[in-house]
C-alpha positions in Angstrom: 25.5 18.2 0.4 25.2 17.8 -3.5 25.4 15.4 -6.5 28.1 13.9 -4.2 25.8 12.7 -1.5 23.4 11.6 -3.7 25.8 9.3 -5.7 26.7 7.4 -2.9 23.1 6.5 -1.6 23.3 5.1 -5.1 26.1 3.6 -5.2 25.2 1.9 -1.0 21.6 1.0 -2.3 22.9 -1.2 -5.1 25.6 -2.6 -2.7 23.4 -3.4 0.2 20.6 -5.2 -2.0 23.5 -6.9 -4.0 24.8 -8.3 -1.0 21.7 -9.3 0.3 20.7 -10.8 -2.6 24.1 -12.7 -2.5 23.7 -13.8 0.7 20.5 -15.4 0.5 21.3 -17.5 -3.1 24.2 -18.8 -0.7 23.0 -19.7 2.6 19.5 -20.7 1.4 18.9 -24.4 0.1 17.6 -24.1 -3.6 15.4 -27.0 -4.5 12.8 -27.3 -7.2 9.8 -29.7 -7.7 6.0 -30.0 -8.8 4.4 -28.3 -5.3 6.6 -25.4 -5.6 5.6 -24.0 -8.9 1.4 -24.6 -8.2 -0.8 -21.9 -7.4 -2.1 -22.0 -4.1 -4.5 -19.6 -2.0 -4.6 -20.2 1.7 -2.8 -23.6 1.9 -5.8 -24.7 -0.4 -4.9 -26.1 -4.5 -6.5 -24.6 -6.9 -9.0 -26.8 -8.9 -8.8 -26.0 -12.5 -7.3 -23.2 -14.4 -4.9 -20.8 -12.0 -4.9 -17.8 -14.4 -8.7 -16.6 -14.1 -10.7 -13.5 -14.1 -11.1 -11.4 -11.1 -14.1 -9.1 -10.9 -12.9 -5.0 -11.1 -15.2 -4.8 -7.9 -12.2 -6.3 -5.2 -9.8 -3.7 -6.3 -12.3 -1.1 -6.3 -12.9 -1.5 -3.0 -9.1 -2.4 -1.6 -8.3 1.1 -3.7 -10.5 3.0 -2.0 -9.9 0.6 1.4 -6.5 2.7 0.9 -7.0 6.1 -0.3 -9.3 6.4 3.3 -6.7 4.9 4.8 -3.2 7.0 3.8 -6.0 9.8 4.3 -6.2 9.1 8.1 -2.8 8.5 8.2 -3.0 12.6 8.3 -4.9 13.4 11.2 -1.7 13.0 13.1 -0.1 15.2 12.9 -2.8 17.1 13.1 -4.0 15.7 16.5 -0.4 15.9 18.1 -0.2 20.2 16.7 -3.4 21.4 17.1 -2.4 23.2 21.0 -0.2 25.1 18.8 -2.2 25.8 16.1 -5.4 27.3 17.1 -8.2 28.0 15.1 -7.1 28.4 12.1 -6.2 24.2 11.7 -9.7 23.2 13.1 -11.0 25.7 10.2 -8.8 23.5 7.8 -9.4 19.7 9.3 -13.4 20.6 8.9 -12.5 21.2 5.5 -10.3 18.6 4.9 -13.4 16.2 6.5 -15.6 17.8 3.5 -13.2 16.7 1.2 -13.1 13.3 2.5 -16.6 12.7 2.9 -17.5 13.8 -0.3 -15.2 11.3 -1.7 -16.9 8.9 0.4 -20.4 9.9 -0.4 -19.0 10.1 -4.4 -17.9 6.0 -4.4 -21.3 5.5 -2.3 -23.5 7.0 -4.7 -21.0 5.2 -7.6 -22.2 1.8 -6.2 -18.1 1.1 -5.3 -18.8 0.1 -1.6 -21.1 -2.6 -2.8 -19.5 -5.7 -2.1 -19.5 -8.1 -4.7 
């Protein structure tokens, strides 16, 4: 399992994605019309220009949600193996929660969690 397997994996990935794109182009019917090129959100046609500047607070709110959501995923392996690991795992998860809570307090102090 050296470089040869990596090369085979890359070739297989390129081949499968190319075949999938080609099948999609052959099978689907391509049509162009004015409505297809319009920017819509939730099925409602836009009023005015579509390229407007959004408040950065929305992106910051989403990123903070993703950070805390991904860190929450790390709790599942700990919960499965908590009986086998003993006290050391408990100490580590308390430290993990402390760091997570410190990040939450920092984001709250900076006003990143206020919905604009």
